[in-house]
C-alpha positions as CSV (number, residue, x, y, z in Angstrom):
1,M,-10.5,28.0,27.3
2,A,-12.2,25.5,25.0
3,Q,-11.1,21.9,25.4
4,E,-9.9,20.3,22.2
5,K,-12.1,17.4,20.9
6,P,-10.2,14.1,20.5
7,V,-9.6,13.0,16.9
8,Q,-12.1,10.5,15.6
9,Y,-10.3,8.0,13.3
10,V,-12.5,6.3,10.7
11,E,-11.5,2.7,10.2
12,V,-10.7,2.1,6.5
13,E,-10.4,-1.1,4.4
14,W,-7.6,-1.1,1.9
15,T,-10.0,-1.6,-1.0
16,E,-11.7,1.7,-0.1
17,L,-8.5,3.5,-1.2
18,M,-8.8,2.4,-4.8
19,P,-11.4,3.2,-7.5
20,E,-14.0,0.5,-8.0
21,D,-13.0,-0.2,-11.6
22,D,-9.4,-0.8,-10.4
23,L,-10.6,-3.3,-7.8
24,E,-12.9,-5.0,-10.4
25,A,-10.0,-5.4,-12.8
26,L,-7.7,-6.8,-10.1
27,M,-10.3,-9.3,-8.9
28,N,-10.7,-10.6,-12.5
29,P,-7.2,-11.3,-13.8
30,P,-6.7,-12.5,-17.4
31,D,-7.2,-16.3,-17.7
32,Y,-3.7,-16.9,-19.1
33,L,-2.1,-15.8,-15.8
34,S,-3.2,-19.0,-14.1
35,E,-1.2,-21.0,-16.7
36,I,2.2,-19.3,-16.0
37,P,4.4,-21.5,-13.8
38,D,5.4,-20.0,-10.5
39,G,9.0,-18.7,-10.6
40,S,9.3,-18.9,-14.4
41,Q,10.7,-16.1,-16.5
42,Q,7.1,-15.1,-17.4
43,D,6.2,-14.9,-13.7
44,S,7.3,-11.3,-13.2
45,V,5.9,-7.8,-13.3
46,D,8.5,-6.8,-15.9
47,A,7.5,-9.7,-18.2
48,F,3.8,-8.7,-17.7
49,E,4.4,-5.0,-18.3
50,Q,6.4,-5.7,-21.5
51,K,3.6,-7.9,-22.9
52,A,1.3,-6.2,-25.4
53,F,-2.3,-7.2,-24.9
54,S,-5.1,-7.0,-27.5
55,N,-7.6,-8.3,-25.0
56,E,-9.3,-5.4,-23.2
57,K,-9.7,-7.3,-19.9
58,A,-5.9,-8.0,-19.8
59,Q,-5.1,-4.4,-20.7
60,R,-7.3,-3.1,-17.9
61,F,-5.7,-5.6,-15.4
62,Q,-2.3,-4.3,-16.5
63,Q,-3.3,-0.7,-15.9
64,A,-4.8,-1.5,-12.4
65,L,-1.5,-3.1,-11.3
66,T,0.2,0.3,-11.6
67,S,-2.7,2.6,-10.9
68,T,-2.1,5.9,-9.1
69,E,-5.8,6.7,-9.1
70,V,-6.9,7.7,-5.6
71,I,-10.1,8.5,-3.8
72,K,-10.1,12.2,-3.3
73,E,-12.5,12.1,-0.3
74,F,-9.6,10.7,1.7
75,E,-7.5,13.8,1.4
76,N,-6.9,15.2,5.0
77,K,-9.1,12.5,6.5
78,A,-8.3,11.0,10.0
79,I,-8.1,7.2,9.4
80,R,-7.3,4.0,11.1
81,I,-5.9,1.2,8.9
82,P,-4.2,-2.1,9.6
83,G,-1.0,-3.0,7.7
84,F,2.5,-4.2,7.5
85,V,5.7,-2.2,7.5
86,V,8.2,-2.2,4.5
87,P,11.2,-0.4,5.9
88,L,12.9,2.3,3.8
89,A,15.2,4.1,6.4
90,N,16.5,3.6,10.0
91,N,18.0,5.9,12.6
92,A,21.2,5.3,14.6
93,E,19.3,3.2,17.1
94,Q,18.1,1.0,14.2
95,K,14.5,2.0,14.6
96,I,12.5,2.3,11.4
97,T,11.9,6.0,10.6
98,E,10.6,5.8,7.0
99,F,8.5,3.1,5.6
100,F,5.6,2.0,3.4
101,I,2.5,0.6,4.9
102,V,1.1,-2.2,2.8
103,P,-2.0,-4.4,3.1
104,Y,-0.2,-7.8,3.2
105,F,3.1,-9.2,4.4
106,G,5.8,-9.4,1.7
107,A,4.4,-6.7,-0.5
108,C,7.1,-4.9,-2.5
109,I,9.3,-8.0,-2.0
110,H,7.1,-10.6,-3.7
111,L,5.6,-10.1,-7.1
112,P,3.4,-8.4,-8.0
113,P,3.6,-5.5,-5.6
114,P,0.4,-3.7,-4.7
115,P,-0.5,-0.8,-7.0
116,P,0.5,2.6,-5.7
117,N,-3.0,3.3,-4.6
118,Q,-2.6,0.3,-2.2
119,I,0.7,1.6,-0.6
120,I,1.0,4.4,2.0
121,H,4.2,6.2,2.7
122,A,5.0,7.2,6.3
123,V,7.7,8.9,8.3
124,V,8.1,8.6,12.1
125,E,11.0,10.7,13.3
126,E,11.4,9.0,16.6
127,G,11.3,5.7,14.8
128,I,9.4,2.5,15.5
129,E,10.7,-0.8,16.7
130,L,9.3,-4.1,15.5
131,D,9.9,-7.6,16.8
132,S,9.2,-8.9,13.3
133,L,8.1,-7.6,9.9
134,Y,5.5,-10.3,10.0
135,E,3.8,-8.3,12.7
136,P,0.7,-6.4,11.6
137,L,0.0,-3.0,13.2
138,W,-2.8,-0.5,13.3
139,F,-1.9,3.0,12.1
140,E,-3.9,6.1,13.0
141,G,-3.3,9.5,11.4
142,V,-4.2,12.0,8.7
143,L,-4.1,10.7,5.1
144,A,-2.8,12.9,2.3
145,I,-2.8,12.2,-1.5
146,E,0.9,12.4,-2.4
147,M,3.1,10.4,-4.7
148,T,6.3,8.9,-3.3
149,E,8.6,6.8,-5.6
150,N,11.8,5.0,-4.7
151,G,13.6,1.8,-5.6
152,T,11.3,-0.3,-3.4
153,G,8.0,0.9,-4.8
154,S,5.6,3.8,-5.4
155,S,2.8,5.0,-3.1
156,A,-0.1,7.3,-4.0
157,Y,-0.9,8.2,-0.3
158,R,1.0,9.5,2.7
159,L,0.0,9.1,6.3
160,R,1.0,11.6,9.0
161,I,1.0,9.1,11.8
162,D,-0.5,10.0,15.2
163,N,-0.5,6.5,16.7
164,F,0.5,3.0,15.9
165,F,0.0,-0.2,17.9
166,R,0.0,-4.0,17.6
167,Y,-2.9,-5.3,15.6
168,Q,-5.3,-7.5,17.5
169,D,-8.6,-8.8,16.1
């Protein structure tokens, strides 16, 4: 009987999950954004989305903030990625059973949220227990291109989790 070869997970950086032109647009925000006072009425995704831009740079930035464009080469790829948990559902033992994996703490809570191509949806039936949502984890599993939308956010990827463990650099 042939022995099954262990899965080799490829470590992935978050920016690899988005097209280069989306990354370029997000790294070069419109100049006027730095002039908006933190916490003001204009300092929200809704205010930004409702604004009509004639400037091509600002239009491209606005599109990148909500981009669902994915990298097709990641379909069914075994990956390892660090991230933070944004809980979506718990079981009776209060373990987190459904969540988004995001690149930084506070994503989906603080504005602006990451674009959908920077959010990964996951379900772990047995649930996971965290000491703190500030705690980063490594996630290993097989990535799929699949849209998930709910009141918390939208993701363009789904991860079938094989392993997760505390992040240590």
